[in-house]
C-alpha positions as CSV (number, residue, x, y, z in Angstrom):
1,F,20.8,-2.5,7.0
2,L,18.5,-0.8,4.5
3,L,15.6,-3.0,5.3
4,E,16.0,-2.2,9.0
5,S,16.0,1.5,8.2
6,Q,13.4,1.5,5.4
7,E,10.8,3.6,7.1
8,D,13.2,6.3,8.2
9,V,14.9,6.4,4.8
10,E,11.6,6.6,2.9
11,R,10.3,9.3,5.2
12,E,13.5,11.4,4.8
13,V,13.6,11.0,1.1
14,F,9.9,12.0,0.8
15,Y,10.5,15.1,3.0
16,A,13.4,16.2,0.8
17,V,11.5,15.6,-2.5
18,A,8.3,17.2,-1.1
19,D,10.3,20.3,-0.1
20,L,12.3,20.4,-3.4
21,F,9.3,20.1,-5.6
22,H,6.7,21.8,-3.3
23,L,4.5,18.7,-3.5
24,E,0.8,18.9,-2.8
25,V,-0.1,15.9,-0.8
26,D,-3.8,16.3,-0.6
27,L,-4.6,13.4,-2.8
28,L,-3.0,10.0,-2.1
29,F,-3.3,7.0,-4.5
30,F,-2.7,3.6,-3.1
31,D,-2.7,0.2,-4.7
32,T,-1.0,-3.2,-4.5
33,T,0.3,-5.7,-7.0
34,S,2.0,-9.1,-6.8
35,T,5.1,-10.4,-8.4
36,Y,6.7,-13.8,-8.5
37,F,10.2,-15.2,-8.3
38,E,11.9,-17.8,-10.4
39,M,14.7,-19.1,-8.2
40,D,16.1,-22.3,-7.0
41,A,16.5,-21.6,-3.3
42,W,15.6,-19.0,-0.7
43,D,17.8,-17.8,2.2
44,D,16.5,-18.3,5.7
45,E,16.0,-14.5,6.0
46,E,13.7,-14.5,2.9
47,Q,11.7,-17.4,4.1
48,D,9.1,-15.4,5.9
49,L,8.2,-13.5,2.7
50,K,8.0,-16.7,0.7
51,A,4.3,-17.6,0.3
52,L,1.9,-19.0,-2.3
53,G,-1.2,-17.0,-2.7
54,H,-3.5,-15.5,-5.3
55,S,-1.4,-14.8,-8.4
56,K,-2.3,-11.8,-10.5
57,D,0.3,-13.1,-13.0
58,S,-1.3,-16.6,-13.3
59,R,1.7,-18.2,-11.6
60,P,0.3,-19.8,-8.4
61,D,3.1,-22.4,-8.5
62,L,5.9,-19.8,-7.7
63,P,6.7,-17.9,-4.6
64,Q,5.4,-14.4,-4.7
65,I,5.2,-11.1,-2.7
66,V,2.7,-8.3,-2.6
67,I,4.0,-4.8,-3.2
68,G,2.1,-1.7,-2.0
69,L,2.8,1.8,-3.2
70,A,1.3,5.2,-2.1
71,V,1.8,8.1,-4.5
72,T,0.8,11.7,-4.9
73,R,-1.5,13.0,-7.6
74,D,1.5,13.5,-9.8
75,G,2.7,9.9,-9.3
76,I,5.6,10.8,-6.9
77,P,6.1,7.8,-4.5
78,I,5.5,8.5,-0.8
79,R,6.0,5.1,0.7
80,S,6.2,1.4,-0.3
81,W,5.5,-1.8,1.5
82,V,6.2,-5.5,0.9
83,W,4.1,-8.4,2.3
84,P,3.9,-12.2,1.8
85,D,1.7,-13.0,-1.2
86,N,-0.9,-14.7,1.0
87,T,-1.7,-11.1,2.2
88,S,-5.1,-9.8,1.1
89,D,-5.7,-6.3,0.0
90,M,-8.4,-5.9,2.6
91,S,-5.9,-6.5,5.4
92,V,-3.2,-3.9,4.6
93,I,-5.2,-0.6,5.1
94,P,-4.7,-0.4,8.9
95,E,-1.0,-0.8,8.5
96,V,-0.7,1.7,5.7
97,K,-2.8,4.3,7.6
98,R,-0.7,3.7,10.8
99,D,2.6,3.9,8.9
100,L,1.7,7.2,7.2
101,A,0.6,8.8,10.5
102,G,2.9,11.7,11.4
103,W,4.3,12.1,7.9
104,K,3.1,15.8,7.5
105,L,0.7,14.8,4.8
106,G,-2.0,17.3,5.8
107,R,-5.6,16.7,4.9
108,V,-5.5,13.7,2.6
109,V,-8.1,12.1,0.3
110,S,-7.1,8.5,-0.1
111,V,-8.0,6.9,-3.5
112,M,-8.2,3.2,-3.9
113,D,-9.9,0.5,-5.9
114,R,-12.7,-1.8,-4.8
115,G,-10.3,-4.4,-3.5
116,F,-9.8,-2.2,-0.4
117,S,-13.4,-1.0,0.3
118,S,-14.5,-3.2,3.2
119,E,-16.7,-1.4,5.8
120,E,-13.9,-1.8,8.3
121,N,-11.3,-0.2,6.0
122,L,-13.6,2.7,5.2
123,R,-14.0,3.3,9.0
124,I,-10.2,3.2,9.4
125,L,-9.8,5.8,6.6
126,Q,-12.4,8.1,8.2
127,R,-10.7,8.2,11.6
128,T,-9.2,11.5,12.5
129,G,-11.0,13.3,9.7
130,G,-9.7,11.2,6.9
131,H,-11.4,11.3,3.5
132,Y,-11.5,8.7,0.8
133,I,-12.6,7.7,-2.7
134,A,-13.1,4.0,-3.0
135,G,-14.2,2.1,-6.0
136,E,-17.3,0.0,-5.7
137,R,-19.3,-2.2,-8.0
138,L,-22.4,-0.5,-9.2
139,R,-24.4,-3.7,-8.8
140,A,-23.2,-4.2,-5.2
141,G,-26.5,-2.9,-3.9
142,K,-25.0,-0.6,-1.3
143,P,-26.9,2.7,-0.7
144,E,-23.7,4.6,-0.4
């Protein structure tokens, strides 16, 4: 039941916390990490999350998931996501941007590391007046 209502629950909790603490949501930090599971068997419902991918924990032999989290400048969580571990960082930005549309976040500057800074992702972040700060390698040779 909670998984089916996750987006609505997270949105309502965020609205309540934002109102209670008078949160400023002008700066949004987003990142992902992966975690692995040591277990004997998976239920059928969990099977679509079970995937082997790049392990940030050096455990490519175990099923993992990718966890995404968007937080305010003060570290207050706004929304979370869970994907199969074969999901790349580059592929999640359109979903994150789409999921946060209509959340009364105002004019937001999104901050993310270089794992998200593809040309397509930067265009997606710019749509509808969006702003961003994205990490980039100094030696990447990009004029920007």
